[in-house]
N, CA, C and O atoms as a MOPAC input file, in Angstrom:
PM7 MOZYME 1SCF
protein

 N      6.97800 1    -3.91800 1   -18.15600 1
 C      7.20000 1    -3.54000 1   -16.77500 1
 C      8.34400 1    -4.40900 1   -16.22700 1
 O      8.31400 1    -5.63400 1   -16.35100 1
 N      9.31900 1    -3.78200 1   -15.63900 1
 C     10.46700 1    -4.51500 1   -15.11000 1
 C     10.13800 1    -5.12900 1   -13.75000 1
 O      9.15400 1    -4.76500 1   -13.10600 1
 N     10.98600 1    -6.06700 1   -13.33400 1
 C     10.81000 1    -6.73000 1   -12.04000 1
 C     10.86900 1    -5.71300 1   -10.90100 1
 O     10.12000 1    -5.83100 1    -9.93100 1
 N     11.75400 1    -4.71400 1   -11.00700 1
 C     11.88200 1    -3.69000 1    -9.96700 1
 C     10.60500 1    -2.86700 1    -9.84100 1
 O     10.19800 1    -2.51400 1    -8.73400 1
 N      9.96700 1    -2.55700 1   -10.98100 1
 C      8.72000 1    -1.78900 1   -10.95200 1
 C      7.60900 1    -2.60400 1   -10.29100 1
 O      6.79900 1    -2.05800 1    -9.54100 1
 N      7.56800 1    -3.91200 1   -10.56900 1
 C      6.54700 1    -4.77200 1    -9.95900 1
 C      6.74400 1    -4.82300 1    -8.45100 1
 O      5.77100 1    -4.70200 1    -7.70600 1
 N      7.96600 1    -4.99700 1    -7.98400 1
 C      8.23700 1    -5.04100 1    -6.54700 1
 C      7.87800 1    -3.72100 1    -5.87800 1
 O      7.36000 1    -3.70700 1    -4.76100 1
 N      8.15400 1    -2.61200 1    -6.55900 1
 C      7.85800 1    -1.29500 1    -5.98500 1
 C      6.35200 1    -1.11800 1    -5.79300 1
 O      5.91800 1    -0.57200 1    -4.77800 1
 N      5.54900 1    -1.57700 1    -6.76200 1
 C      4.09500 1    -1.44800 1    -6.68800 1
 C      3.52400 1    -2.32500 1    -5.57700 1
 O      2.61100 1    -1.91000 1    -4.86400 1
 N      4.06300 1    -3.54200 1    -5.42900 1
 C      3.49200 1    -4.49000 1    -4.49000 1
 C      3.97000 1    -4.30700 1    -3.05200 1
 O      3.35500 1    -4.85000 1    -2.13500 1
 N      5.03800 1    -3.56700 1    -2.83300 1
 C      5.55700 1    -3.42900 1    -1.47600 1
 C      4.65500 1    -2.52100 1    -0.63800 1
 O      4.02400 1    -1.59600 1    -1.15000 1
 N      4.61500 1    -2.81000 1     0.65400 1
 C      3.80200 1    -2.01400 1     1.56400 1
 C      4.44900 1    -0.65600 1     1.82000 1
 O      5.67200 1    -0.51500 1     1.81900 1
 N      3.60100 1     0.32000 1     2.03500 1
 C      4.03500 1     1.67600 1     2.38100 1
 C      3.39400 1     2.04200 1     3.70000 1
 O      2.45400 1     1.39000 1     4.15300 1
 N      3.91300 1     3.09400 1     4.31300 1
 C      3.29300 1     3.58600 1     5.53900 1
 C      2.57700 1     4.89400 1     5.24200 1
 O      3.02300 1     5.68900 1     4.41400 1
 N      1.47400 1     5.10300 1     5.92200 1
 C      0.75600 1     6.36700 1     5.83500 1
 C      0.63100 1     6.87800 1     7.25900 1
 O      0.05200 1     6.21000 1     8.11600 1
 N      1.16400 1     8.04400 1     7.50800 1
 C      1.06500 1     8.67000 1     8.81800 1
 C      0.06700 1     9.81400 1     8.72200 1
 O      0.19800 1    10.70200 1     7.87900 1
 N     -0.92100 1     9.78000 1     9.58900 1
 C     -1.96000 1    10.80200 1     9.62600 1
 C     -1.77000 1    11.57200 1    10.92000 1
 O     -1.92400 1    11.01300 1    12.00700 1
 N     -1.44000 1    12.84200 1    10.81200 1
 C     -1.25000 1    13.68400 1    11.99600 1
 C     -2.59000 1    14.30700 1    12.36100 1
 O     -3.18700 1    15.03400 1    11.56700 1
 N     -3.05900 1    14.01100 1    13.57700 1
 C     -4.31500 1    14.57100 1    14.06300 1
 C     -4.02900 1    15.41800 1    15.29700 1
 O     -2.91000 1    15.42400 1    15.81000 1
 N     -5.03500 1    16.12200 1    15.76100 1
 C     -4.85700 1    16.95800 1    16.94800 1
 C     -4.58700 1    16.10900 1    18.19100 1
 O     -4.02600 1    16.60600 1    19.16700 1
 N     -4.97700 1    14.84100 1    18.16400 1
 C     -4.73300 1    13.97600 1    19.32600 1
 C     -3.47200 1    13.12300 1    19.17100 1
 O     -3.13100 1    12.36400 1    20.07900 1
 N     -2.78400 1    13.23400 1    18.04900 1
 C     -1.55200 1    12.48300 1    17.84000 1
 C     -1.53300 1    11.79300 1    16.49300 1
 O     -2.52600 1    11.81300 1    15.76600 1
 N     -0.40000 1    11.17700 1    16.15200 1
 C     -0.29000 1    10.53000 1    14.83900 1
 C     -0.90700 1     9.13300 1    14.82200 1
 O     -0.92400 1     8.43500 1    15.83600 1
 N     -1.41000 1     8.74100 1    13.66100 1
 C     -1.91200 1     7.39500 1    13.41100 1
 C     -1.12900 1     6.87600 1    12.21700 1
 O     -1.02900 1     7.55200 1    11.19300 1
 N     -0.57100 1     5.66800 1    12.34700 1
 C      0.21400 1     5.10700 1    11.25500 1
 C     -0.46700 1     3.85400 1    10.71800 1
 O     -0.85400 1     2.96400 1    11.47500 1
 N     -0.60500 1     3.80400 1     9.38700 1
 C     -1.19100 1     2.65300 1     8.71400 1
 C     -0.13200 1     2.03200 1     7.81200 1
 O      0.77300 1     2.72900 1     7.35300 1
 N     -0.23200 1     0.74000 1     7.55500 1
 C      0.71400 1     0.02000 1     6.72800 1
 C     -0.05300 1    -0.82300 1     5.72800 1
 O     -0.93000 1    -1.59900 1     6.10800 1
 N      0.27700 1    -0.67300 1     4.43000 1
 C     -0.40400 1    -1.47700 1     3.42400 1
 C     -0.04300 1    -1.05200 1     2.02000 1
 O      0.80900 1    -0.18700 1     1.81900 1
 N     -0.70500 1    -1.67300 1     1.04000 1
 C     -0.45100 1    -1.33300 1    -0.36000 1
 C     -0.81700 1     0.12800 1    -0.65400 1
 O     -1.75900 1     0.67100 1    -0.07700 1
 N     -0.06700 1     0.74200 1    -1.54700 1
 C     -0.27500 1     2.16100 1    -1.86900 1
 C     -1.71300 1     2.43400 1    -2.29800 1
 O     -2.29800 1     3.43500 1    -1.88400 1
 N     -2.29200 1     1.55600 1    -3.12500 1
 C     -3.64800 1     1.80400 1    -3.63400 1
 C     -4.67200 1     1.88500 1    -2.50100 1
 O     -5.58300 1     2.71200 1    -2.54600 1
 N     -4.52600 1     1.02900 1    -1.48800 1
 C     -5.47400 1     1.05000 1    -0.36900 1
 C     -5.26400 1     2.26900 1     0.52600 1
 O     -6.22600 1     2.84100 1     1.03900 1
 N     -4.01500 1     2.66000 1     0.71100 1
 C     -3.73400 1     3.86300 1     1.50000 1
 C     -4.29500 1     5.09700 1     0.80000 1
 O     -4.87500 1     5.97300 1     1.44200 1
 N     -4.12100 1     5.16300 1    -0.52300 1
 C     -4.62700 1     6.31400 1    -1.28600 1
 C     -6.16000 1     6.36400 1    -1.24300 1
 O     -6.75100 1     7.44300 1    -1.19200 1
 N     -6.78900 1     5.20000 1    -1.26500 1
 C     -8.25700 1     5.14200 1    -1.19200 1
 C     -8.74100 1     5.70800 1     0.15000 1
 O     -9.68800 1     6.49200 1     0.19500 1
 N     -8.07700 1     5.29900 1     1.24500 1
 C     -8.46400 1     5.81500 1     2.55500 1
 C     -8.15200 1     7.30900 1     2.65900 1
 O     -8.93200 1     8.06400 1     3.24000 1
 N     -7.01900 1     7.73700 1     2.10300 1
 C     -6.66400 1     9.15900 1     2.09300 1
 C     -7.75000 1     9.97300 1     1.38400 1
 O     -8.12200 1    11.05200 1     1.84600 1
 N     -8.24900 1     9.45800 1     0.27200 1
 C     -9.29900 1    10.15900 1    -0.46900 1
 C    -10.57900 1    10.28000 1     0.35800 1
 O    -11.28400 1    11.28500 1     0.26400 1
 N    -10.88100 1     9.25700 1     1.17200 1
 C    -12.04400 1     9.34900 1     2.06000 1
 C    -11.84300 1    10.44800 1     3.09400 1
 O    -12.77600 1    11.18300 1     3.41800 1
 N    -10.62100 1    10.56100 1     3.61200 1
 C    -10.32300 1    11.60100 1     4.60400 1
 C    -10.44500 1    12.99300 1     3.99600 1
 O    -10.87800 1    13.93400 1     4.66100 1
 N    -10.05900 1    13.11800 1     2.72600 1
 C    -10.07300 1    14.42100 1     2.06500 1
 C    -11.45500 1    14.82200 1     1.54900 1
 O    -11.67000 1    15.98800 1     1.22000 1
 N    -12.38400 1    13.88600 1     1.47300 1
 C    -13.72500 1    14.15900 1     0.95300 1
 C    -14.45400 1    15.11800 1     1.89300 1
 O    -14.61300 1    14.83400 1     3.08000 1
 N    -14.89200 1    16.24600 1     1.35700 1
 C    -15.52700 1    17.26900 1     2.19700 1
 C    -16.82500 1    16.77800 1     2.84700 1
 O    -17.23100 1    17.30400 1     3.88400 1
 N    -17.47800 1    15.77900 1     2.25000 1
 C    -18.70800 1    15.23700 1     2.84300 1
 C    -18.43200 1    14.42300 1     4.11000 1
 O    -19.33800 1    14.19400 1     4.91100 1
 N    -17.18900 1    13.98800 1     4.28900 1
 C    -16.82300 1    13.20600 1     5.46500 1
 C    -16.17800 1    14.04400 1     6.56800 1
 O    -15.77300 1    13.49900 1     7.59500 1
 N    -16.08100 1    15.32600 1     6.37600 1
 C    -15.31400 1    16.19100 1     7.27400 1
 C    -15.67900 1    16.03600 1     8.74900 1
 O    -14.79700 1    16.05200 1     9.60700 1
 N    -16.96100 1    15.88700 1     9.05100 1
 C    -17.39400 1    15.83300 1    10.45700 1
 C    -17.96100 1    14.46700 1    10.84500 1
 O    -18.78500 1    14.36400 1    11.75300 1
 N    -17.51000 1    13.41400 1    10.14300 1
 C    -17.89200 1    12.03700 1    10.46300 1
 C    -16.63000 1    11.27400 1    10.84900 1
 O    -15.58400 1    11.43700 1    10.22100 1
 N    -16.72900 1    10.45300 1    11.87100 1
 C    -15.59900 1     9.59100 1    12.20200 1
 C    -15.50400 1     8.49900 1    11.13600 1
 O    -16.50100 1     7.85700 1    10.80500 1
 N    -14.30800 1     8.29700 1    10.60800 1
 C    -14.06200 1     7.23600 1     9.63200 1
 C    -13.25800 1     6.12600 1    10.29500 1
 O    -12.25100 1     6.38400 1    10.95500 1
 N    -13.70300 1     4.90900 1    10.11700 1
 C    -13.01000 1     3.74800 1    10.66900 1
 C    -11.87100 1     3.36100 1     9.73600 1
 O    -12.08200 1     3.15500 1     8.54100 1
 N    -10.66900 1     3.26400 1    10.28300 1
 C     -9.51900 1     2.81600 1     9.49100 1
 C     -9.73600 1     1.36200 1     9.10600 1
 O    -10.21300 1     0.57500 1     9.92400 1
 N     -9.39600 1     0.98900 1     7.87400 1
 C     -9.51100 1    -0.42000 1     7.49400 1
 C     -8.64700 1    -1.28000 1     8.43000 1
 O     -7.44300 1    -1.04800 1     8.53100 1
 N     -9.23600 1    -2.25900 1     9.10700 1
 C     -8.49800 1    -3.04800 1    10.11400 1
 C     -7.24100 1    -3.72100 1     9.58800 1
 O     -6.25700 1    -3.83100 1    10.32000 1
 N     -7.24500 1    -4.17800 1     8.32700 1
 C     -6.07100 1    -4.86600 1     7.80200 1
 C     -4.88800 1    -3.91600 1     7.59000 1
 O     -3.76300 1    -4.38000 1     7.40500 1
 N     -5.11200 1    -2.61000 1     7.61300 1
 C     -4.01600 1    -1.65100 1     7.50300 1
 C     -3.40200 1    -1.33900 1     8.86200 1
 O     -2.40800 1    -0.61800 1     8.93800 1
 N     -3.98000 1    -1.87200 1     9.93800 1
 C     -3.47500 1    -1.65200 1    11.29000 1
 C     -2.58400 1    -2.79500 1    11.75500 1
 O     -2.28500 1    -2.88400 1    12.94600 1
 N     -2.15600 1    -3.66100 1    10.86300 1
 C     -1.40300 1    -4.85500 1    11.25100 1
 C     -0.05400 1    -4.54400 1    11.87400 1
 O      0.52800 1    -5.41800 1    12.51700 1
 N      0.46400 1    -3.34200 1    11.71000 1
 C      1.74300 1    -2.97300 1    12.32300 1
 C      1.62800 1    -2.92500 1    13.83900 1
 O      2.63700 1    -2.97700 1    14.54300 1
 N      0.40300 1    -2.82500 1    14.34200 1
 C      0.16800 1    -2.78100 1    15.78400 1
 C     -0.92500 1    -3.79500 1    16.11200 1
 O     -2.09900 1    -3.43000 1    16.17300 1
 N     -0.56000 1    -5.06700 1    16.32300 1
 C     -1.56600 1    -6.11800 1    16.49800 1
 C     -2.50300 1    -5.92400 1    17.68400 1
 O     -3.56400 1    -6.54600 1    17.72800 1
 N     -2.14000 1    -5.08000 1    18.64300 1
 C     -3.01100 1    -4.85800 1    19.79700 1
 C     -4.17300 1    -3.93000 1    19.46600 1
 O     -5.12600 1    -3.84500 1    20.24000 1
 N     -4.11600 1    -3.23500 1    18.33600 1
 C     -5.20300 1    -2.33600 1    17.96200 1
 C     -6.34700 1    -3.11200 1    17.33700 1
 O     -6.14500 1    -3.86800 1    16.38700 1
 N     -7.53400 1    -2.92800 1    17.86100 1
 C     -8.71600 1    -3.57900 1    17.32200 1
 C     -9.37300 1    -2.66700 1    16.28600 1
 O     -9.94700 1    -3.14500 1    15.30700 1
 N     -9.29000 1    -1.37400 1    16.50200 1
 C     -9.85600 1    -0.41900 1    15.56000 1
 C     -9.42000 1     0.99300 1    15.89000 1
 O     -9.11400 1     1.31600 1    17.03800 1
 N     -9.39700 1     1.82400 1    14.86900 1
 C     -9.06000 1     3.23200 1    15.03000 1
 C    -10.01900 1     4.04300 1    14.16600 1
 O    -10.19000 1     3.75300 1    12.98200 1
 N    -10.63900 1     5.05000 1    14.75500 1
 C    -11.51400 1     5.95100 1    14.01100 1
 C    -10.86200 1     7.32800 1    13.98100 1
 O    -10.24600 1     7.76200 1    14.95400 1
 N    -11.00700 1     8.00300 1    12.85000 1
 C    -10.38200 1     9.32000 1    12.66500 1
 C    -11.44900 1    10.32100 1    12.25100 1
 O    -12.29900 1    10.02400 1    11.41000 1
 N    -11.40200 1    11.50300 1    12.84300 1
 C    -12.27800 1    12.59200 1    12.45700 1
 C    -11.50400 1    13.46700 1    11.46700 1
 O    -10.56500 1    14.15400 1    11.86800 1
 N    -11.87800 1    13.45700 1    10.18300 1
 C    -11.11500 1    14.20600 1     9.18400 1
 C    -10.93000 1    15.69300 1     9.50700 1
 O     -9.94000 1    16.28900 1     9.08300 1
 N    -11.85200 1    16.29700 1    10.24200 1
 C    -11.70600 1    17.70800 1    10.59400 1
 C    -10.49200 1    17.94000 1    11.48700 1
 O     -9.99100 1    19.06200 1    11.56200 1
 N    -10.00300 1    16.88300 1    12.17500 1
 C     -8.84100 1    16.99600 1    13.05900 1
 C     -7.52200 1    16.65800 1    12.37500 1
 O     -6.46400 1    16.74200 1    13.00000 1
 N     -7.57100 1    16.27300 1    11.08800 1
 C     -6.36400 1    15.87600 1    10.37300 1
 C     -5.62400 1    17.10800 1     9.87500 1
 O     -6.20700 1    17.99300 1     9.25000 1
 N     -4.31900 1    17.14800 1    10.16600 1
 C     -3.50100 1    18.26200 1     9.70300 1
 C     -2.61200 1    17.89500 1     8.53400 1
 O     -2.47100 1    18.67900 1     7.59500 1
 N     -1.99900 1    16.69700 1     8.57400 1
 C     -1.05600 1    16.26900 1     7.54700 1
 C     -1.23800 1    14.77900 1     7.30600 1
 O     -1.44700 1    14.01300 1     8.24600 1
 N     -1.15800 1    14.36800 1     6.03700 1
 C     -1.16100 1    12.95300 1     5.67100 1
 C      0.10300 1    12.71600 1     4.86100 1
 O      0.30600 1    13.35500 1     3.82900 1
 N      0.95700 1    11.79900 1     5.31800 1
 C      2.21700 1    11.50300 1     4.64200 1
 C      2.24200 1    10.02400 1     4.28700 1
 O      2.01300 1     9.17300 1     5.14700 1
 N      2.52100 1     9.71300 1     3.01700 1
 C      2.67500 1     8.33500 1     2.57300 1
 C      4.13700 1     8.14300 1     2.20800 1
 O      4.69300 1     8.91400 1     1.42700 1
 N      4.76900 1     7.09800 1     2.78000 1
 C      6.20700 1     6.88400 1     2.60000 1
 C      6.51000 1     5.43500 1     2.25900 1
 O      5.74200 1     4.53100 1     2.58800 1
 N      7.63800 1     5.22900 1     1.59800 1
 C      8.18000 1     3.89200 1     1.39900 1
 C      9.11700 1     3.66100 1     2.58000 1
 O     10.15700 1     4.31400 1     2.67400 1
 N      8.77000 1     2.74500 1     3.48400 1
 C      9.54400 1     2.58100 1     4.71900 1
 C     11.03900 1     2.34300 1     4.49300 1
 O     11.86300 1     2.85100 1     5.25400 1
 N     11.39400 1     1.59000 1     3.47300 1
 C     12.80400 1     1.26600 1     3.25700 1
 C     13.62200 1     2.46400 1     2.77900 1
 O     14.84900 1     2.43100 1     2.86500 1
 N     12.98300 1     3.51200 1     2.28200 1
 C     13.71000 1     4.67800 1     1.78700 1
 C     13.80800 1     5.81600 1     2.79600 1
 O     14.50700 1     6.80000 1     2.55200 1
 N     13.11500 1     5.69300 1     3.92400 1
 C     13.14000 1     6.74400 1     4.94500 1
 C     14.49100 1     6.69800 1     5.66400 1
 O     14.89900 1     5.62700 1     6.11300 1
 N     15.19300 1     7.82500 1     5.78700 1
 C     16.46900 1     7.84100 1     6.51800 1
 C     16.28500 1     7.31000 1     7.93900 1
 O     15.23000 1     7.49600 1     8.54600 1
 N     17.29800 1     6.66100 1     8.45300 1
 C     17.23200 1     6.02600 1     9.77300 1
 C     17.38900 1     7.03600 1    10.89800 1
 O     18.31800 1     6.93800 1    11.70100 1
 N     16.50400 1     7.98300 1    10.95800 1
 C     16.47900 1     8.99000 1    12.00800 1
 C     15.06400 1     8.99400 1    12.56700 1
 O     14.10000 1     8.92300 1    11.80600 1
 N     14.92700 1     9.07500 1    13.87600 1
 C     13.59800 1     9.07400 1    14.48400 1
 C     12.82300 1    10.30500 1    14.05000 1
 O     13.38900 1    11.36900 1    13.80200 1
 N     11.51800 1    10.13100 1    13.96700 1
 C     10.64800 1    11.25300 1    13.65800 1
 C      9.98800 1    11.09200 1    12.29700 1
 O     10.27100 1    10.15000 1    11.55800 1
 N      9.13500 1    11.99600 1    11.99300 1
 C      8.36900 1    11.98700 1    10.76600 1
 C      8.96500 1    12.98600 1     9.79400 1
 O      9.16700 1    14.15000 1    10.14100 1
 N      9.24400 1    12.54300 1     8.58700 1
 C      9.78200 1    13.43900 1     7.57300 1
 C      8.64300 1    14.03400 1     6.77500 1
 O      7.83500 1    13.31200 1     6.19100 1
 N      8.58500 1    15.34000 1     6.75600 1
 C      7.54400 1    16.04700 1     6.03800 1
 C      8.16000 1    16.81100 1     4.87400 1
 O      9.32500 1    17.20500 1     4.93300 1
 N      7.38000 1    17.02000 1     3.81600 1
 C      7.90500 1    17.80300 1     2.70000 1
 C      8.25300 1    19.20700 1     3.16800 1
 O      7.57000 1    19.77300 1     4.02100 1
 N      9.30700 1    19.75900 1     2.61100 1
 C      9.67500 1    21.13300 1     2.96100 1
 C      9.81400 1    21.92900 1     1.68000 1
 O      9.88700 1    21.36600 1     0.58800 1
 N      9.85000 1    23.19800 1     1.81800 1
 C      9.97800 1    24.05000 1     0.64800 1
 C      9.83100 1    25.49700 1     1.04900 1
 O      9.99800 1    25.85500 1     2.21500 1
 N      9.52000 1    26.32200 1     0.07700 1
 C      9.38600 1    27.74600 1     0.30700 1
 C      8.15700 1    28.03500 1     1.16700 1
 O      7.05400 1    27.57600 1     0.87100 1
 N      8.36100 1    28.78500 1     2.21100 1
 C      7.26900 1    29.13400 1     3.10600 1
 C      6.91900 1    30.60900 1     2.90100 1
 O      7.78400 1    31.40000 1     2.52600 1
 N      5.67000 1    30.98300 1     3.14100 1
 C      5.28600 1    32.39400 1     3.02800 1
 C      6.19600 1    33.27300 1     3.88400 1
 O      6.55500 1    32.89800 1     5.00000 1
 N      6.55600 1    34.40200 1     3.37900 1
 C      7.41200 1    35.31600 1     4.12400 1
 C      8.88600 1    35.12300 1     3.78200 1
 O      9.75200 1    35.75400 1     4.38700 1
 N      9.17300 1    34.24900 1     2.81200 1
 C     10.54700 1    34.07700 1     2.35700 1
 C     11.38400 1    33.13100 1     3.18000 1
 O     12.57800 1    32.99500 1     2.91000 1
 N     10.81600 1    32.46700 1     4.17600 1
 C     11.57600 1    31.54100 1     5.00700 1
 C     11.46300 1    30.13800 1     4.44000 1
 O     10.37800 1    29.70900 1     4.05000 1
 N     12.57200 1    29.42300 1     4.39300 1
 C     12.56900 1    28.03200 1     3.92800 1
 C     12.47600 1    27.11100 1     5.13200 1
 O     12.97100 1    27.42600 1     6.21400 1
 N     11.84500 1    25.98800 1     4.93400 1
 C     11.71500 1    24.98500 1     5.98200 1
 C     12.97500 1    24.20000 1     6.12300 1
 O     13.05300 1    23.30400 1     6.96400 1

């Protein structure tokens, strides 16, 4: 494993969760973000509020806790902050849309 691969694994990523009440952004290691994402996607948790791991909320020190209702989640995006173009807004995957229209 090269030094670049080690740095890539250990660097923090952002996870943006789009809900009906607005976006929630978490910051932390990819493995922990993926673990929380899997909890959100679990059909048994669909109608239970899930508490975000507090250590992933460090990007906003004023937040004491955030709970998310998975049934209200529309999109979950995990990004490497340093690779996101310097334009405001959330970048979502695009591609072929039903009806022949591209995003």
